[in-house]
matplotlib code that plots the C-alpha trace (Angstrom):
import matplotlib.pyplot as plt

x = [199.3, 195.8, 195.6, 196.8, 194.0, 191.5, 192.6, 192.3, 188.9, 187.7, 189.0, 187.2, 183.9, 184.2, 184.8, 181.9, 179.6, 180.7, 180.1, 176.6, 175.8, 177.0, 175.1, 171.8, 172.2, 172.9, 173.2, 174.0, 171.0, 168.6, 169.9, 169.5, 166.0, 165.0, 166.6, 164.6, 161.3, 161.9, 162.6, 159.4, 157.4, 159.0, 158.0, 154.4, 154.3, 155.7, 153.1, 150.3, 151.6, 151.6, 148.0, 146.9, 148.6, 146.9, 143.6, 144.1, 145.0, 141.9, 139.7, 141.3, 140.7, 137.1, 136.6, 138.1, 135.8, 132.8, 133.8, 134.0, 130.7, 129.3, 130.0, 126.4, 123.5, 121.7, 124.2, 121.5, 118.7, 119.1, 118.6, 116.0, 113.2, 114.1, 112.2, 110.4, 112.9, 115.9, 114.2, 113.3, 116.9, 118.5, 118.1, 115.4, 118.0, 119.6, 116.4, 116.8, 120.3, 119.2, 116.5, 118.9, 121.6, 119.5, 119.6, 123.3, 124.2, 122.7, 125.0, 122.6, 123.9, 122.1, 120.9, 121.3, 124.9, 124.6, 123.6, 126.2, 129.0, 127.8, 127.9, 131.2, 132.8, 131.9, 134.4, 131.7, 130.0, 130.4, 127.9, 127.5, 123.7, 122.2, 119.1, 116.9, 118.2, 117.6, 114.5, 112.8, 113.0, 116.6, 115.6, 114.5, 111.1, 112.9, 114.6, 111.4, 109.6, 112.4, 112.2, 108.5, 109.1, 111.8, 109.7, 106.7, 108.8, 110.2, 106.7, 104.9, 107.6, 107.0, 103.3, 104.7, 106.0, 102.5, 101.2, 103.9, 102.8, 99.2, 100.2, 102.4, 99.4, 97.2, 99.8, 100.2, 96.6, 93.1, 91.5, 88.3, 86.4, 83.6, 81.0, 82.6, 85.5, 87.6, 90.4, 92.4, 90.5, 87.8, 87.5, 84.8, 84.9, 82.4, 82.5, 79.7, 77.9, 75.4, 77.8, 79.8, 78.2, 79.0, 82.5, 85.6, 85.9, 88.2, 90.8, 92.5, 96.2, 97.3, 99.3, 97.1, 93.9, 94.0, 91.3, 91.8, 90.5, 90.5, 91.2, 92.2, 90.8, 90.9, 88.2, 88.6, 88.5, 87.3, 87.8, 84.7, 85.8, 85.7, 82.3, 80.8, 82.1, 80.3, 77.4, 75.1, 76.8, 80.2, 82.1, 83.4, 85.6, 84.5, 85.1, 83.2, 85.8, 84.7, 87.5, 88.1, 84.9, 86.2, 83.8, 83.1, 79.8, 77.9, 76.3, 72.6, 71.2, 71.9, 69.2, 69.9, 72.3, 72.8, 75.2, 78.7, 77.3, 76.4, 75.5, 73.3, 73.7, 72.5, 75.0, 74.8, 77.3, 76.3, 76.4, 76.8, 74.0, 71.6, 71.2, 72.7, 72.2, 75.4, 76.2, 79.3, 79.5, 82.1, 81.0, 84.2, 84.6, 88.1, 87.3, 87.2, 84.2, 83.6, 81.1, 78.9, 76.1, 72.6, 70.0, 67.0, 65.9, 63.2, 61.6, 64.4, 66.8, 68.7, 69.8, 73.3, 73.2, 74.4, 75.1, 77.0, 79.5, 79.5, 80.1, 81.7, 83.9, 87.4, 90.9, 92.2, 95.7, 96.0, 94.3, 95.2, 95.1, 94.8, 96.3, 94.7, 96.4, 95.1, 94.4, 92.3, 89.1, 85.9, 84.5, 80.7, 79.2, 82.0, 81.9, 85.0, 84.4, 86.9, 87.1, 86.0, 82.7, 81.9, 81.7, 78.9, 75.3, 74.7, 73.0, 74.5, 78.0, 77.5, 74.5, 75.6, 75.1, 78.4, 80.4, 83.0, 82.1, 83.7, 86.6, 90.1, 90.9, 94.3, 97.3, 100.5, 104.0, 104.1, 100.9, 98.7, 95.2, 94.4, 91.0, 88.1, 84.9, 81.9, 79.5, 76.8, 76.2, 73.0]
y = [116.3, 117.1, 119.5, 116.8, 114.4, 117.2, 117.9, 114.2, 113.9, 117.0, 115.8, 112.4, 114.3, 116.5, 113.4, 111.6, 114.5, 114.9, 111.2, 111.4, 114.3, 112.4, 109.4, 111.4, 113.1, 109.8, 111.6, 108.3, 106.5, 109.4, 109.6, 105.9, 105.9, 108.8, 107.0, 103.8, 105.8, 107.4, 104.0, 102.6, 105.6, 105.0, 101.3, 102.2, 104.7, 102.0, 99.5, 102.0, 102.9, 99.2, 98.8, 101.9, 100.6, 97.2, 98.9, 101.0, 97.9, 96.2, 99.1, 99.4, 95.6, 95.9, 99.0, 97.0, 94.0, 96.4, 98.0, 94.6, 93.6, 96.9, 96.1, 94.9, 96.8, 93.4, 90.6, 87.9, 89.6, 86.9, 83.9, 84.9, 87.4, 90.6, 91.6, 94.9, 95.4, 95.3, 97.6, 100.1, 100.1, 101.7, 105.4, 106.1, 107.2, 103.7, 101.9, 102.6, 101.3, 98.2, 97.4, 97.9, 95.9, 92.8, 93.6, 94.5, 91.2, 89.6, 91.7, 94.3, 97.6, 100.8, 103.8, 106.0, 107.3, 107.6, 103.9, 102.7, 104.7, 103.4, 99.7, 100.0, 101.0, 97.6, 94.8, 92.2, 94.0, 92.8, 94.5, 92.8, 92.8, 95.9, 97.2, 96.5, 92.9, 92.2, 90.2, 89.6, 85.9, 86.2, 86.8, 84.2, 84.4, 85.5, 88.3, 89.4, 89.5, 91.4, 94.0, 94.4, 94.7, 97.4, 99.3, 99.3, 100.8, 103.4, 104.4, 104.0, 104.6, 104.2, 103.1, 99.6, 99.4, 99.7, 97.3, 94.8, 95.1, 94.1, 91.5, 89.8, 89.7, 88.3, 85.6, 84.5, 84.5, 83.4, 86.8, 88.1, 91.2, 92.8, 91.0, 87.6, 85.1, 85.7, 84.2, 87.4, 90.2, 92.6, 96.0, 98.6, 101.8, 104.1, 104.9, 107.4, 109.9, 107.1, 105.5, 108.6, 108.4, 104.7, 104.1, 106.1, 107.1, 105.1, 107.7, 107.7, 108.4, 108.2, 105.1, 103.2, 103.5, 104.1, 102.8, 104.6, 103.5, 99.7, 97.0, 93.3, 91.2, 87.6, 86.0, 85.9, 82.2, 81.0, 77.7, 75.9, 76.6, 80.4, 80.1, 78.0, 80.6, 83.6, 84.9, 87.8, 91.0, 90.1, 92.7, 91.7, 94.0, 93.3, 94.6, 93.5, 94.7, 98.3, 100.8, 102.1, 100.4, 98.3, 98.7, 97.2, 95.2, 94.1, 90.6, 91.4, 87.9, 84.2, 83.5, 79.9, 77.1, 74.1, 72.0, 72.3, 73.1, 76.8, 79.4, 82.4, 85.7, 89.3, 92.2, 95.9, 98.8, 102.5, 104.3, 101.2, 99.2, 98.9, 95.4, 92.6, 88.9, 86.9, 83.2, 81.2, 78.6, 76.5, 78.1, 77.3, 73.8, 74.3, 73.1, 76.7, 79.0, 82.4, 85.0, 85.4, 87.9, 86.4, 87.5, 86.2, 83.8, 81.3, 79.3, 77.3, 77.9, 80.8, 82.0, 83.5, 86.8, 86.5, 82.8, 82.5, 85.1, 84.9, 88.1, 87.7, 89.4, 89.8, 91.2, 93.9, 93.1, 96.0, 99.4, 101.7, 102.0, 99.3, 99.9, 98.7, 98.1, 100.1, 96.7, 95.5, 93.8, 93.2, 89.7, 90.0, 86.5, 85.4, 88.4, 90.5, 94.2, 97.2, 99.4, 102.3, 100.4, 100.6, 104.4, 104.4, 103.9, 101.5, 98.3, 96.4, 97.3, 97.8, 96.1, 97.3, 101.0, 102.7, 100.8, 98.1, 95.9, 92.4, 90.0, 90.6, 87.5, 88.3, 90.5, 90.8, 90.5, 94.2, 94.0, 95.7, 94.3, 92.9, 91.1, 91.7, 89.6, 91.9, 90.6, 92.9, 96.6, 98.6]
z = [171.1, 172.1, 169.2, 166.8, 168.0, 167.8, 164.2, 163.3, 164.8, 163.1, 159.8, 160.2, 161.1, 158.0, 155.8, 157.4, 156.8, 153.3, 152.7, 154.1, 151.9, 148.8, 149.8, 150.3, 146.9, 145.0, 141.7, 139.8, 141.1, 140.3, 136.7, 136.1, 137.5, 135.3, 132.3, 133.1, 133.4, 130.0, 128.5, 130.0, 128.7, 125.2, 125.5, 126.4, 123.5, 121.2, 122.4, 122.0, 118.5, 117.6, 118.9, 117.0, 113.9, 114.3, 114.8, 111.7, 109.8, 111.0, 110.1, 106.7, 106.2, 107.3, 105.1, 102.1, 102.9, 103.2, 100.0, 98.3, 99.8, 98.7, 95.1, 95.1, 96.8, 97.2, 96.5, 96.6, 94.6, 92.0, 94.4, 97.0, 97.4, 99.1, 102.3, 103.0, 105.9, 103.4, 100.9, 103.6, 104.9, 101.9, 100.8, 98.2, 95.7, 95.7, 94.8, 91.1, 91.2, 93.1, 90.6, 87.6, 89.4, 88.6, 84.9, 85.0, 86.6, 83.5, 81.2, 80.1, 78.7, 79.6, 77.5, 80.7, 80.8, 84.6, 85.0, 82.5, 84.3, 87.7, 86.7, 84.8, 88.1, 89.5, 89.1, 88.5, 85.6, 82.1, 79.9, 76.5, 75.7, 74.0, 75.7, 72.6, 72.6, 76.2, 77.2, 80.5, 79.6, 80.5, 84.1, 86.7, 88.4, 91.6, 89.8, 88.1, 91.5, 93.1, 90.3, 91.0, 94.7, 94.3, 91.7, 94.0, 96.7, 94.3, 93.4, 96.8, 99.3, 103.1, 102.8, 102.0, 105.6, 106.9, 104.2, 105.2, 108.9, 108.2, 105.6, 108.2, 110.6, 107.9, 107.0, 110.6, 111.8, 111.0, 111.2, 112.4, 111.3, 113.3, 111.3, 111.1, 111.1, 107.9, 106.0, 105.8, 107.3, 106.3, 104.6, 105.1, 103.0, 101.5, 97.8, 97.8, 100.1, 100.8, 103.3, 104.4, 107.9, 108.2, 106.8, 105.9, 102.3, 100.0, 98.9, 95.4, 96.0, 92.4, 92.5, 95.0, 97.0, 100.8, 103.1, 106.5, 109.9, 109.2, 111.7, 111.9, 114.7, 116.1, 118.2, 122.0, 123.1, 126.5, 128.3, 129.7, 133.3, 132.5, 130.8, 133.7, 136.2, 134.6, 136.7, 137.0, 138.0, 136.5, 134.4, 131.0, 128.9, 125.3, 121.8, 118.7, 116.2, 115.7, 116.0, 119.5, 120.7, 123.7, 126.7, 130.1, 130.0, 133.0, 132.9, 133.6, 133.4, 132.6, 130.0, 129.0, 129.8, 127.5, 129.5, 128.0, 124.6, 125.2, 127.8, 126.8, 128.7, 128.5, 129.0, 129.2, 128.8, 129.0, 125.7, 123.7, 122.0, 124.9, 126.3, 124.2, 124.2, 123.8, 123.8, 124.7, 122.0, 120.2, 117.0, 115.1, 116.3, 117.8, 121.4, 122.6, 123.2, 121.6, 122.8, 119.8, 119.3, 119.5, 116.9, 118.7, 121.4, 120.3, 123.1, 124.8, 121.9, 120.3, 116.9, 116.3, 114.5, 110.9, 111.4, 108.0, 109.2, 112.9, 114.9, 118.3, 120.9, 119.5, 120.1, 117.7, 116.2, 113.8, 113.5, 110.6, 106.8, 104.2, 100.8, 97.6, 94.3, 91.4, 89.8, 92.8, 91.8, 93.7, 93.6, 93.6, 93.5, 91.2, 88.9, 89.0, 89.1, 89.3, 92.4, 90.3, 89.5, 93.2, 93.0, 90.6, 91.7, 88.8, 89.9, 87.0, 88.1, 91.8, 93.4, 96.8, 96.3, 96.7, 99.4, 99.7, 102.6, 102.5, 102.9, 101.7, 99.5, 97.9, 98.8, 96.7, 98.0, 98.9, 101.0, 98.5, 98.4, 95.0, 95.5, 97.8, 98.1, 98.4, 101.0, 102.2, 102.0, 101.8]

ax = plt.figure().add_subplot(projection="3d")
ax.plot(x, y, z, "-o")
ax.set_aspect("equal")
plt.show()
């Protein structure tokens, strides 16, 4: 009997152990979990594939839109003036295409097989007018000016970026040259050896003239409180519009005081011009004071140096080259003379002896100087 019970208990233990082992292994649960993980991975892959597909679709759409936009190099060159920034943003080899695009838009045919083939590849092009029958009168003024702008960049290249920089300054400011307050700025160049020690030479670059080492300045303005506070021993950092000329001047004396009208001082800076007499005065009637150079002191009064073209302390806004058009003229007392005339020491053509020393009056859309008013030289 005992043996029977023992056998039964042993059988139950074996069954229990076998059941525990099966429960620990749980083959069904592990298979299902693995299957679920695979399904989840597949779902993630599907989602990523869909996203990639959408992204590719988006990129293809954008590419198509860009290609459509790219039908024209400058889609608005018939309705507004192009900017120097736009023209400098395209490769040089596309400038010719951009210029002829304006003609193509008007239906002009081209003698150049390369141009004709290029424009025939564009959906918008309908060439119907023979080259010999096409006239500039078929173009608007905006189109004509854009053609000139593009052509200038084809011929002159990157110099127009510099020209545009000083043109912008001139357009936005009332400018000041070292010898006076100017409408647009001042140019100082030598045209002969007579002035080689004074001014940089005007260089003939073939398609234009370059005047190196030029500057554009504006007056420094002071409030009355600042003027009133100036005393002997003060330090003033001043520039009078000469290239790299800024220096620290010491106020050596207060020479005259004329209430709120003016204050005359003397200043000195080592290795500059010796002691100078300057006056704080509202010379330009703007309610602000400039520090103008005094020519002489007469009794209790003073005379501003070169009073028709006042010279005073200024801030430099631009330092670099000016570029002159080949058609630039020099206005000498109302008589228009060519730049080349200034090279000759001929008093009938050039009464100023081989230099251009005056105000810039006119600048074209590219920033090339087209007219200068000769003032003084020699």
